[in-house]
C-alpha positions, 0 to 999 in steps of 0.5 A, a space after each residue: 919796585 924792581 920786578 922779581 925774576 929768576 936767574 940760572 944761578 938762582 934756579 940751579 942753587 935752589 934746585 940742588 937745595 930742594 933736591 937734597 933737603 926735601 928728603 933729608 929730614 931738615 926741611 926744604 921749605 925752611 931752607 928755601 926761605 932762609 937761604 935767599 934771605 941770607 944771601 940778600 940782594 936780588 936773591 931775596 927779591 927774586 926768591 921771596 916765598 911769602 909773595 903772591 904771583 912770584 916766579 919763585 912759587 912757579 919754580 918751586 912747583 916744578 922742582 917738586 914735580 922733579 923730586 917726585 919723578 926721582 922718587 918714583 924712579 928710585 922706587 919704581 919696582 915697589 910702585 909697580 907692585 903697589 899699583 898692581 896691588 891696588 888694582 887687584 884689591 879693587 877688582 876683588 874688593 878685598 885686601 889679601 896680601 902685603 902689596 894690596 894692604 900697603 897700597 891702601 895704607 898709603 892712600 889712608 896716610 895721604 888723606 890728612 896732609 892732602 886736606 890740610 895742604 889744600 886748606 892751610 898751605 896758602 895761609 901758612 906760607 904767606 903768614 910764616 914764609 919769612 926768615 924769622 919763623 923759618 929759623 925758629 921752626 928749624 930749631 923746633 924741627 931739630 928738637 923734635 928729631 932729638 926727642 923722637 930718638 930719645 923716646 925711641 931708645 926707651 921702647 922695644 922694636 916691635 911691629 904689628 903683624 899683617 892684617 892689623 891684629 892686636 898682637 905684636 912680634 919682634 921683627 926679624 932682619 929676614 922679614 921683607 920690609 914691605 911686610 913689616 910696613 904693611 903690618 902697621 894698623 890703619 890707626 898707626 899709618 893715619 898718625 904717621 901721615 898726619 904728622 906730615 901736616 907739621 911740614 906746612 910750617 917752614 922749617 919742619 921737615 916732612 920726611 923727618 915728621 913721618 920718620 919720627 912718627 914711624 919710629 914712635 909707632 915701632 918701625 925701625 929707622 930703615 922701615 920708617 924712612 922707606 915708608 916716609 919716602 913712599 908716602 912723600 911721593 903722592 904728596 909731593 907729586 900732588 903739590 906740584 901737579 895741582 899747581 903746575 898750570 901756574 907755569 903757564 900763567 904770569 908767574 911762569 913767564 920768561 923763566 922756563 929755561 931756569 925752571 928746566 935747569 933747576 928741575 933737572 938738578 933737583 931731580 938728580 940731587 933727589 935721586 942721589 939723596 935717596 941712594 944715600 939715605 936708604 943706606 944711612 938709615 940701615 944703621 944710623 939715627 936722626 941725631 946728626 940731622 937734629 944737631 944740624 937743624 938746631 945749629 942752622 936754625 940758631 944761625 938763621 935766628 942770629 942773622 935775622 936778629 942782626 939784619 933786622 
């Protein structure tokens, strides 16, 4: 059997794909499974997500870290406030402002997907990291996004005031977005964070799940996307850093050049994607992404059926 490797063209294309689809609500994992299989040949062999000890897995670790770096840099001012808020809350043993509350909300919301990833990631990847399940779950992702938008259109835009009280108020455009996000209750952010567990399925988007859950909990599209991107930062970074030693093992042997090239492309693509999406969600919805996912998933399903 030919030994799997990783070429520069493969690394650059997949790095670009990862940088865009990790933040767009269209599933980076689903695309990373489908595209190599559709291209076929050496790409299908080299970029086999379901195989153990594959150079592709080591590469995916690196591009996740690059994406996390882009997220931190884009939201660097926000993260500086959040980190200061966390430190001050620990020092005073109290939560007294929006930055402190937002820091702890992000921690609470990250716990469910972090635990699920540690327990289920390997099993789900090896069992479902193939073209047919990825195509089916991509269709499901589109249906879920469309369903969220339909449900969202039927409910008023409300937010819980800072402090987690039981009352509600109609949020104003003059409000600070972090104030609105920090106004979510502990239960609400736990539900939003837990929604990311769905992204363990290849084809279901992490950002799409978090944005959708945020919309259903009363956040605007802009605030739901902002919270999803902030929430994605520790999740993506942890997924990469925990597996970074794999690059020093057999899986990373001889591919450091392509890994570096792909990581740079992924980081740049992620940053440009963030600039676009933060503006896009100020006025627009998830519906175009829902249509894309259904069409792309159906195309992948037809190709998989014909190729099989």
